[in-house]
N, C-alpha and C positions, 0 to 999 in steps of 0.2 A: 719387429726385430725386438722392441723393448718386452714384449711378452716372452721371448727366447733367452733374453738375457738380463741379469739382474742389474750390470753396471750401467751407469748413465751413458746415454748416446749423445754425440754431438751430431746436429745435421747440418751440412753446409750445400748451399746451392746459390746460384745466382740472384733469387729474389730473398734470400734469407735475411732478416733485420738484425736478429740475435746476434750479438758479438761472439766472436770465438773465445772460448774456454776449453783448457785441455781436458779431454777425455779419453779414456783407455780404447772406446769404440768409437770410430768416427763413420757415418754415413754421408756419403757425397756424391756430387757430379765428377765426371772424370777432370773436367777444368780445375776443379779445386785443388787437385794434386799440383798445380803450379805454385800453391802456397806454402810447400813444405820442401824441407830438404833433409834427407836421411832421418826421417821422424817415424817410419813404422816397422815393425819386425815382419808384418804381415800386410800385403794387399791384396784384395781380391777384386778383380774388374769383372763384372759381369756383363753378359751380352758382348762380348768384346769383338764381334764381328760386326757390329751395327754402328750406325751413326751416333755420336761424333766420333767415336774412338778410332773405328776402322779407316784404315789409310791416312790417319793423321798424326805425322812424326813426331810432332811436338807434343802431343798428349802422350804418346808412348813414350818419350824421353822424359816428360813431367813424372810420370809413375815410375820410371826407373830411377829418379834422382830423389823421389819421395820416400822410397823404403831404405832402411838401414845397409849398412855393407853387407851385413851377414843376414839380411833379410830376405823375404821371399815374396814372389808375385805367382798368384793363381788366376788364370784365365778362364772365365766360365762361359760356356756356349753349347747350344744343341746343335749348332750348324757351323762347325770349324771352317774358316776360308782355307783356298789352296796354300796360301802363304802360310797358314799355321801347320798345316799337314806336312808341309816341305820342311819346316823347322823341326817338327817330329821326327822326321825321317833320318835328318841329318845330325840328330842328337843334341839339337839345340834347346829343346824343349821336352819335359817327360809328359807323357799322356796317361790320364786316368779315365775309365768309362763310368759313368752312373747311368745305366741303361734303365734303371726301374725308377719308376716314380716313387714318392715317399709313401703312398698307399699300397704298393704292389701292383697295381692294375698295369694293363698295357696301353702303350699310345694308340689312340683311335686311328683306323685306317681310313684312307680318302676313297669315299665312294663316287666313281665318276660316271657321270651321264650325259650322252651326247643330245644336242638340243640344237634347234635352228637359230636363227638370228635374233638373240635375245634384245637386241636393241630395237627391233621392231614390235615385238609383242613380249609378254610376259611368259615363260616357259612353265609349261604345266607342271613340271616336276618341280618347280620352286614354289608354285601356288600350293600344291599338295603339301609342301613341307611347312610353308608359311601357315596353313589351315591347321595343322598338326600341332605348331609351337602355339598359336591361338587358343585351340581347345585345351592345351596341357598346360598352359600358361608357362612355358619353357622360354627364357631368355634366350636371343639369338642375335649372332653378328651377319651381315650379309656384306661381303667383300666385293669392289668392284675395280675395274683396272684403273680408270680414270676419274678425274674430279667431276667432269661433266656428266658421267653416268649416275651421279648421286640423285640429282633430281629426277631422273628417268626411273629409277628403281623404286623411288620415293612415290611417285605416281603409281606405279604397280601395287603399292602396299595401302593405296586409298580405298581398294575393294575390301579391305579388313579394317573398318572404321573403328573398332574396339581397341585395336592395338595403339599403344603410344610409344614413339620413339623419335629419332632424329638422325641427321647426316653428321659426318664427321670428317675432316681433313686436316692436313699438317698445319695450316695457317688459321684454323678454326680458332678465334680467340676464346670460345667457351667450350673447347675440346676437353679439357680436364673436368669441368662441371658435367659435361653430358655422361662421361665416363662414371663419375659419382652417380649420377641419377640411376643409370643401367645398374651399377652395383647395390644401391638402395632399393631397386625395384619400383622407381618411380617411371622409368623407361622399361620397356619389355625387349626392344631391340634399337640397334644403331646400324646405320648403312654406313659404310666406311672405305676409304681407301687403305692401301697396305700401312698406314700410319699406327693400326691398331694390332699389327700381326704379332707384336711383343708386349709384355707387360700387363696385359689384361687377365684378371682372375675373377671370373664370377661363377659360383657354384651352380651347376646343370646347364652350363651355356652350350650351345650347339652354334655350328656355323654353314653358310653356303657361300661360294666362292664362284660369282658369275665371271665369264670368261677366264677361267683357270687356265687356258691355254695361250693365253695373251703374254707378251714378252714383259709385262710388269711382274708376273708372277714367277721368280725364280725358283729353284729347288729349294733354296735355304727359306724363301718366304711362305712357300707351301707347308713345309715341315714345322716352323713357326706357328703358322695359322692352325693346323692341325693340333698343335699342343695347346691351344685356347682350350679345348674339349676335354672334357673328364679330370679335371684339376680338383674335383672334390672326393673326399674320401666316402662320402654318401652317394656320390654319382661318378663312378670312375669311367664311364664309357659316354658315347654320345654319336651325334650323325656329323660327319664333316662332309659335306656335299659339293663337288666339284662340278659346275655345269659348262661343258664346253662344245664346240663344234668340231674339234679332233683332237686325237691324244697328242701329247708331246713330250718331247725327251725330258724336260725339267719336270714335268709331271708324274712321268714313269719313274724317274730317279727319285723322286720325293715319296712316292710308294714304295721303292725299293729299301729307301733308307729308313723308313719307320719300320717295315717289315724285318730289315736286320737288327733294328734295336730292340724290337719285340722279342726276337730269337735270342739275341745277347742276355735279356733280362732273365728269361726262362732258364738259363745257366745259373743264375745267381740264388 
């Protein structure tokens, strides 16, 4: 953000040790809104459908109190919740679409491949994808439904000894460092739970979703995971591979939602 705006920026979060000083632009976690009252002309809440903001009435109230009486709150999300859509329908919120990415490219479509029991053996299609990523030096994420699956899939990747990577989950104390290593190129891959479905931007990244038919992967999660791919102007597309034992309604809806957004973008 500092590259985009010439004004000084105040960063606020729970681990920040620098004292607060007035700045025109504040970048903060949502909990920091509790520190302010009628302070901002504009508040933008990114990923409004995600933890910790979603369903937290205290945070929603804090944000509303932090804006000035004539101020405005803008909610950003690629996957609006039913509650947000209901508020739009009832005229309580106005909705604007940004269906096109900054580089003008389309959102990557989810490719679904049916496999056998991937917890018993590594699916051939996954091995083929990993081999391709290894040969092309493509960074990648492999998403799994449960924490216990991380070690299993890590063993599968031992067949590719030249690859460097790690596993990541919500309580991993080194999670942020591992993501930094992926961005720097120290790691070529991370095997992860849905904790990395948002907020990870790595040029040229591709993804595989093992067990994409399991309940862990909601429609919103699948759309967000697909959104990790094609975020670079120099690489606007890429593989989003969903490995399943059966097609599911959330997966089908995710495919339909992405296709609808791409169609809407063509009209802009």
